[in-house]
C-alpha atoms as one frame of an Amber mdcrd trajectory, in Angstrom:
protein
   0.000   0.000   0.000   1.407   3.335  -1.082   1.088   6.509   0.968  -0.393
   9.328  -1.115  -0.817  12.989  -0.242  -3.267  14.984  -2.334  -2.729  18.701
  -1.791  -5.714  21.061  -1.810  -6.362  24.765  -1.509  -9.328  27.045  -1.848
 -10.175  26.966  -5.529  -8.871  23.457  -6.269 -10.906  21.575  -8.884 -12.923
  19.042  -6.924 -13.526  16.399  -9.603  -9.865  16.316 -10.626  -9.001  15.804
  -6.981 -11.678  13.325  -5.984 -11.730  11.170  -9.140  -8.008  10.454  -8.785
  -8.269   9.953  -5.027 -11.275   7.623  -5.436  -9.468   5.342  -7.896  -6.408
   5.163  -5.632  -8.501   4.356  -2.547 -10.419   1.663  -4.442  -7.005   0.223
  -5.277  -6.105  -0.008  -1.592  -3.805   3.011  -1.348  -3.504   5.125   1.802
  -4.634   8.539   0.552  -4.775  11.675   2.681  -5.839  15.165   1.664  -3.521
  17.934   2.838  -4.640  21.559   2.881  -2.157  24.349   2.212  -4.587  27.056
   3.361  -3.726  27.050   7.055  -7.024  25.309   7.829  -8.561  21.936   7.021
 -11.741  23.374   5.534 -11.428  24.119   1.832 -13.879  25.606  -0.669 -13.297
  24.154  -4.136 -13.403  25.974  -7.467 -17.149  25.329  -7.778 -18.040  26.272
  -4.216 -18.121  22.772  -2.747 -16.871  22.579   0.814 -14.642  19.725   1.816
 -12.442  18.949   4.751  -8.849  17.831   4.328  -7.406  15.184   6.605  -4.493
  17.406   7.547  -3.168  20.929   7.355   0.260  21.062   5.709   2.108  21.703
   8.979   0.704  18.443  10.411   2.321  16.056   7.919   5.783  14.741   7.222
   5.826  14.360   3.463   9.085  12.390   3.553   7.031   9.216   4.019   4.934
   9.783   0.883   5.136   7.534  -2.160   3.139   9.987  -4.290   2.485  13.721
  -4.095  -0.551  14.794  -6.154  -1.683  18.279  -7.223  -5.157  18.873  -8.675
  -5.758  21.845 -10.945  -8.449  24.485 -10.751  -8.268  28.191 -10.204  -7.299
  29.855  -8.045  -6.326  26.575  -6.354  -3.315  26.055  -8.603  -2.045  29.539
  -7.776  -2.435  28.835  -4.054  -0.564  25.527  -4.357   2.198  27.230  -6.326
   2.536  30.016  -3.761   2.993  27.687  -0.762   6.709  27.691   0.118   6.559
  24.497   2.170   4.894  22.612  -0.663   7.482  23.940  -3.141  10.327  22.669
  -0.957   8.553  19.337  -0.485   8.058  18.869  -4.234  11.678  19.761  -5.025
  12.960  17.343  -2.383  10.663  14.550  -3.555  11.811  15.070  -7.136  15.481
  15.014  -6.101  14.769  11.696  -4.353  12.992  10.369  -7.486   9.666  10.027
  -5.678   6.479   9.949  -7.705   4.791  13.315  -8.369   1.569  13.922 -10.313
  -0.377  16.987 -11.415  -3.423  17.613 -13.578  -4.871  20.503 -15.592  -3.201
  23.809 -14.637  -1.191  22.242 -11.778   1.669  20.963 -13.986   2.563  24.669
 -14.223   3.540  24.499 -10.529   5.961  21.686 -11.356   7.289  23.608 -14.348
   8.049  26.693 -12.299  10.000  24.530  -9.838  12.138  22.960 -12.586  10.656
  19.507 -11.984   9.622  19.091 -15.636  13.067  19.908 -17.052  13.834  17.430
 -19.853  10.539  15.548 -19.428   7.461  15.082 -21.584   4.447  16.703 -19.949
   0.899  17.792 -20.657  -1.393  20.426 -19.175  -4.582  22.359 -19.707  -4.399
  24.417 -22.928  -2.939  27.849 -22.263  -0.438  26.700 -19.631   2.126  25.215
 -22.020   4.576  28.117 -21.598   4.709  27.418 -17.853   6.013  23.878 -18.349
   9.593  25.172 -18.139  12.068  22.859 -19.807   9.463  20.241 -20.729   8.559
  18.793 -24.090   4.842  19.550 -24.272   2.525  16.850 -25.586  -1.252  16.876
 -26.099  -1.592  13.382 -24.632  -4.283  13.099 -21.995  -1.931  11.499 -19.475
   1.831  11.183 -19.747   4.356   9.626 -17.393   8.010  10.471 -17.829  10.211
   9.023 -15.123   8.849   9.915 -11.703   6.428  12.583 -12.983   2.915  12.040
 -14.333   0.851  14.876 -15.771  -2.701  15.007 -17.121  -4.364  17.534 -19.412
  -7.575  18.215 -17.529 -10.744  17.032 -15.841 -11.696  14.731 -18.709  -8.578
  12.695 -17.946  -8.959  12.456 -14.161  -9.999   8.777 -14.173  -7.204   7.977
 -16.629  -4.751   9.689 -14.278  -5.997   7.737 -11.272  -5.728   4.445 -13.155
  -2.255   5.326 -14.464  -1.052   6.213 -10.957  -2.520   3.040  -9.464  -0.720
   1.007 -12.127   2.541   2.739 -11.285   2.133   2.425  -7.510   0.917  -1.186
  -7.514   0.617  -2.952 -10.855  -1.233  -2.736 -14.154  -3.366  -5.790 -13.355
  -4.872  -4.144 -10.266  -5.374  -0.907 -12.200  -7.224  -2.845 -14.919  -9.400
  -4.536 -12.274 -10.374  -1.171 -10.791 -11.012   0.229 -14.259 -13.381  -2.668
 -14.948 -15.044  -2.400 -11.525 -15.916   1.258 -12.090 -17.196   0.447 -15.598
 -14.709   2.717 -17.313 -14.252   1.393 -20.837 -11.850   4.041 -22.098  -8.773
   2.476 -23.647  -5.738   3.776 -21.763  -2.349   4.378 -23.356  -0.022   1.400
 -23.138  -2.801  -1.133 -22.621
C-alpha cells in the first residue's frame, strides 16, 4: 500500500481531486488530503466545501510515495505560492519520488524545474509554464517519476495510471473494470 498525499487549496478543482483519489482508494492506497490554506476546511473551485485530513504543517511528506496536485483556479495559484509545498516537491523530485499533477497544476511543477527534460501535458494555455518540458497533447503522460494530465476529462485515466505505477497494471485494470470505465488507456 502506497502513501499518497493529495494537496488542496481554496479553488482546487474538486472532480480532478476526488476522481483520482477515489481510484487510488479503491485500489487499496492510503490517501490523505492535505490543505495548504492554514485550515482543514477548503472551498473548491465550484463552491463545494470539503475537509482535508491534515493541514500542511501536520504532515511529514518524507514518508509519501506519491504527491498529487489537482488543478483548478485559483487553487493552482495557491498551491504554487505555498513555500513548504514547493520545498517538499523539489525534495521529492530530487529523491525520485512519484509526483503527479493535472490541468493547470503541472505549471507548478514547471516553475519549480521539476519538468526539465521531461514530456508533460497540461490544460491548454499553460504550455509556456512547463519550463524545460517537451509539451505533448496526450491526456496522461508519465516520464520518469512525474505524471501529468491535461484536464478534468482525464482524471480517471490519471488515477488508473497512478494506481498502475504504484501497484501494478493488473490491479489498475481490475479497478477500471469495476468502475465500468471502458476508455482504452495508453499502453494497454
